[in-house]
C-alpha positions as CSV (number, residue, x, y, z in Angstrom):
1,M,0.0,-0.1,0.0
2,G,1.2,3.5,-0.9
3,S,1.4,6.4,1.7
4,N,-2.1,7.7,0.8
5,H,-4.2,6.9,4.0
6,Y,-7.3,6.8,1.9
7,E,-6.3,3.6,0.1
8,K,-7.3,1.5,3.1
9,R,-10.9,2.6,2.8
10,R,-14.0,0.7,2.0
11,S,-15.1,-1.5,-0.9
12,Y,-18.9,-0.8,-1.0
13,P,-20.3,0.6,-4.4
14,T,-20.9,4.4,-4.6
15,K,-24.2,5.9,-5.7
16,P,-24.3,7.7,-9.0
17,L,-23.0,11.3,-8.5
18,K,-26.0,13.6,-7.9
19,Y,-24.4,16.6,-9.2
20,K,-24.2,17.5,-13.0
21,S,-21.9,20.6,-12.6
22,A,-19.1,21.9,-10.4
23,E,-21.1,25.2,-10.0
24,Q,-24.0,23.3,-8.3
25,V,-21.5,21.7,-5.9
26,Q,-19.7,25.1,-5.3
27,G,-23.0,26.8,-4.5
28,L,-23.8,24.3,-1.9
29,I,-20.4,24.5,-0.4
30,D,-20.6,28.3,-0.1
31,G,-23.9,28.1,1.3
32,Y,-22.5,25.6,3.9
33,F,-19.8,28.1,4.9
34,E,-22.2,31.2,4.9
35,D,-24.5,29.3,7.4
36,C,-21.6,28.2,9.7
37,D,-20.3,31.8,9.7
38,A,-23.9,33.3,10.3
39,N,-24.6,30.9,13.1
40,N,-21.1,30.8,14.7
41,K,-20.9,27.0,13.8
42,P,-17.5,25.3,13.4
43,Y,-16.5,24.0,9.9
44,T,-16.6,20.2,9.7
45,I,-16.1,17.5,7.3
46,T,-19.3,15.9,8.4
47,G,-21.2,19.1,8.3
48,L,-19.9,19.8,4.5
49,A,-21.0,16.3,3.5
50,Y,-24.5,16.8,5.1
51,A,-24.7,20.1,3.3
52,L,-24.0,18.4,-0.1
53,G,-26.6,15.7,0.7
54,T,-24.0,13.0,1.3
55,C,-22.0,11.4,4.0
56,R,-18.2,11.9,4.7
57,K,-17.0,8.7,3.1
58,V,-18.8,9.4,-0.2
59,L,-17.6,13.0,0.0
60,L,-13.9,11.4,-0.1
61,D,-14.9,9.4,-3.1
62,Y,-16.0,12.5,-4.9
63,Q,-12.8,14.3,-4.0
64,Y,-10.7,11.4,-5.2
65,Q,-13.0,10.6,-8.2
66,E,-13.5,7.0,-7.3
67,Q,-16.4,5.3,-9.1
68,I,-17.5,8.5,-10.6
69,H,-18.9,7.9,-14.0
70,I,-19.1,11.4,-15.5
71,D,-17.2,13.6,-17.9
72,S,-13.6,13.8,-16.4
73,K,-13.6,17.7,-16.8
74,I,-16.7,18.0,-14.7
75,A,-15.3,15.3,-12.1
76,D,-12.1,17.3,-12.0
77,K,-13.8,20.5,-11.3
78,I,-16.2,18.9,-8.7
79,S,-13.0,17.2,-7.0
80,D,-11.2,20.6,-7.1
81,A,-14.2,22.3,-5.2
82,I,-14.5,19.6,-2.7
83,T,-10.8,19.7,-2.1
84,R,-10.7,23.3,-1.5
85,A,-13.7,23.1,0.9
86,K,-11.9,20.3,2.8
87,Q,-8.8,22.6,3.1
88,R,-11.0,25.3,4.5
89,C,-12.2,22.9,7.2
90,E,-8.8,21.8,8.0
91,V,-7.4,25.3,8.3
92,Y,-10.2,26.1,10.7
93,A,-9.4,22.9,12.8
94,N,-5.7,23.8,12.7
95,E,-6.3,27.3,13.9
96,A,-8.5,26.0,16.7
97,L,-5.5,24.2,18.2
98,Y,-4.6,27.6,19.4
99,D,-7.8,28.1,21.4
100,K,-7.6,26.1,24.7
101,C,-11.5,25.4,24.6
102,K,-11.4,24.0,21.3
103,A,-8.0,22.4,21.1
104,R,-9.0,18.8,22.0
105,G,-11.8,18.5,19.4
106,A,-9.6,20.1,16.8
107,E,-6.7,17.6,17.5
108,R,-9.1,14.7,17.0
109,D,-10.6,16.1,13.9
110,L,-7.2,16.6,12.3
111,A,-6.2,13.0,13.2
112,V,-9.4,11.5,11.8
113,N,-10.0,13.5,8.8
114,Y,-6.6,14.6,7.7
115,A,-4.3,11.9,9.0
116,W,-2.2,14.4,11.1
117,R,0.0,12.6,13.6
118,T,1.8,13.7,16.6
119,D,4.8,11.4,16.3
120,D,6.3,9.0,13.6
121,D,4.7,5.9,14.8
122,G,1.6,7.1,16.5
123,N,2.2,5.2,19.8
124,N,2.8,6.7,23.2
125,A,3.0,10.1,21.9
126,Q,3.2,13.0,24.2
127,V,1.4,16.1,23.2
128,R,2.1,19.5,25.0
129,V,0.2,22.5,24.2
130,V,1.1,25.9,25.6
131,F,-1.3,28.7,26.0
132,E,-0.9,32.2,26.3
133,G,0.0,33.3,30.0
134,G,2.4,30.1,30.0
135,T,-0.1,27.6,31.3
136,S,0.4,24.3,29.6
137,K,-1.4,20.8,29.3
138,S,0.3,17.6,28.4
139,D,-1.6,14.6,27.4
140,A,-0.4,11.0,26.8
141,K,-1.7,9.5,23.6
């Protein structure tokens, strides 16, 4: 297996692509982020998938164009739109690491959805987060 952590994913068949254009997908993505901003909600992969009328695993299939049977130019544009949206969610989670109230959730989100790791082997990692004012919190993983 290669280094891409998505290679280990599922083997069940994907439903046919429900979107016919990248503009349709981008409109739903923009609506999701606008709703999050207006209601002070975090950006999440699960929330993004829900806004697109799908689940997290199928969203990854769309991003990586697995089992998508439409014109490759449209599939590329849809994949690009989803990739940018996922990156925006990732940036949000990354920035949340600097907020002591959100750090644990952001840490988990980054590990699960973006394969972030705290050390080379993932075992017995020690994470130390230092907050403004000099307080710190260490957690054994």
